N, C-alpha and C positions, 0 to 999 in steps of 0.2 A: 567405600567408606563415602559417607558423604558431609560436605563443608557442614561446617559451623556458621551460624550467622555471625557476622563484625560488620563491622563500620566499612572496611573493605569492600566486602563483597557485593554491598549494599551498592555502594559509588559504581564499584563492575558494571552486575546489573545492569546500572540506570544509564553509564554510558554505554552500553553492548544496545539497551532501546531507544536513546538516541539513534546510532548506526542501525539499527534494524529498519527504522520507524522514518527513514530519509524515502526511501519508494513509495511508502503510503503517503507520508506529506505530500510529494510532488506531484503523487495521483491527486488527491486533496485536491492539491492549490489547480491543478490543471481542471477538475468537473466543475470547481468553483469558477472559474477563469469561462468554461462553457456556458454555463447556464446560472448568473447570477443571481437571477429572481426564485433560482431552488427555492421550494418550499422547506419548511423547517425538519420538516420530518424526515427529510431526505439529507436535508444539511447533516442536521443530527446523528445520522445512520451511519454516514463513513468514519466518522473517530469509532464510532461503536464499533459495525463490523471488519474496520481494519484492527485495534485496539482485539477485539476476541480472536481474530484468526492470529492475528502476533504473537497473544497470549496461546490461545491452544496446540500449534504445531509446534513449538518448541518442547510441549508437553506430550506431543505426540510423537517427537521427535525421541525424546524422552523413552519412552515406554515402549513402543513399536519399531523404533528406528532403526537399531541394529541387522533386522530383517530384511526392510527392504529401501533401507540406506541407500546402496550401492545403484540400485534402479529411477529413485527419484533423484539422485546426488547426478545420475548420467543424462534426465531429462528434461531438468529441472528450467537452464534456461530456454530449452527452447519452446517449452510451456506457455511460459513468462513471455516470450517473445511474440507467439502466436493470442495471447490474451493482448494481450496489453499494444499491440501492433492493429488488433483487429479495432479495439477499442477510440486508440488514438487514430490512425486511419477514418474510422467513421465521423471521429471529430473532425477531422482537418475536413475534409467532403462535405460535411455538413454547414460548415463555417463559409469554406468557399463557395457553396450555391448560396446560404444567406448571404453573400456579401454580393452576388450578382441580384437574386433576387431576396431583396429586404422581407416581403410579405412570409415567405417560407420558415422562417425560424422558431414558427411553433415544434418545429418537429425532433429541433434537437435537445431534447430533454434527456437527464437521465433517469434509465430505468432499475428497479431495486434486482433485479438478475446482472445488468449489467457493477453494480454494487459488488455484488456477492461474488461476480468472477474477476471484480480486481483484488478484493481484499483475499481471495485465493493466489492470484500473479503475485503479490506483495509478500506475499508469508511463505513461500517456498522455504526461502534461503532458511527462514527461522529453523524450519522443520530439522534442517541440517546443523544448525547450529546446538539443538536441542539432542541429537546423536553424540554428538562433543561434550554436553556434558552427562549424561549418561556414563561414556569413558572416565571422564576425569571426576565422578561424583561429587557435583556440584548439585546444592540446592534448587530444584526443579518448581518449588513452590517462591522460593524467594526471585529466582529470574523470569519464570515465566509472569509470577503478577507484574515485576517491577518493566519487563517489557510490556505489557500489554498498558498499565498505567500511562508509560512512558508514550506509547505510541498515541494512546487517548489524547492526553495535554498536547502532543505535540500538532494532531492534526486537527485538534478546535483552536488550536493557535493560530495554523497556517486556515480558516475557514476565513477568518476577518480579514486579512492580506489578501485570499481570493475576493472576496465581495469588493473590495476598495478596488481593485483592477480593475475587474470586471464592468465595473459601472464607467469605467472613463474608457477603457479598450475593445469592448465587445466582440465582434467577429472574429477580431484580427488575435483579442488574444485567447478564441478557444482554438484557432492556428498552433498557436506556442504550447496552449494546455497539449492537443492529439502532439505533437512532434515530441514532447518532451517525452508523453506515455511510449510513444517506438520509440525516442533513443533509450530508456529508462528497459524494453522489450531486447533491442538490441546489446546494452551491457549485460544481463542476464544470460542472457546467450555466448554473447564471447567471452565472460566473466569466467 
């Protein structure tokens, strides 16, 4: 039986959305620190990609997750660690290289495939949440939509913070951003 719409369900969905958006927010901040002069198209692509995956993964978990949930749950941490560890390690390496040779900073640009990998890595936990929604009869439209909208709003807000920090701290901020991604990957692996 599916829960009916209520204010309590909406509040719960929004709080869950903020909790699930934390990794995406941290990645958005890290990317902003890495590339403060990022084109607007990529700036906007991050919140959109993260929101779509954060919304889509619970829906996928809700409808198909009971079949593959044990497999996803078993390997979610290692997949997140590998993807975020690679992206974060690359950011740190490029920042250190840039600090040593300032003229080489143009190689440190966020790519479209990287945004996609980050969106997948930060939304794997939302898949498992979707499986639990199916088991508990949650309204997947309400919860999936709230999670996606919350993620979009949170990541958009973080873009403004990242831009201001990036202007002040440059390559050092990129190192911090890369370390944050690696730590999120380690947390997912251990978690």
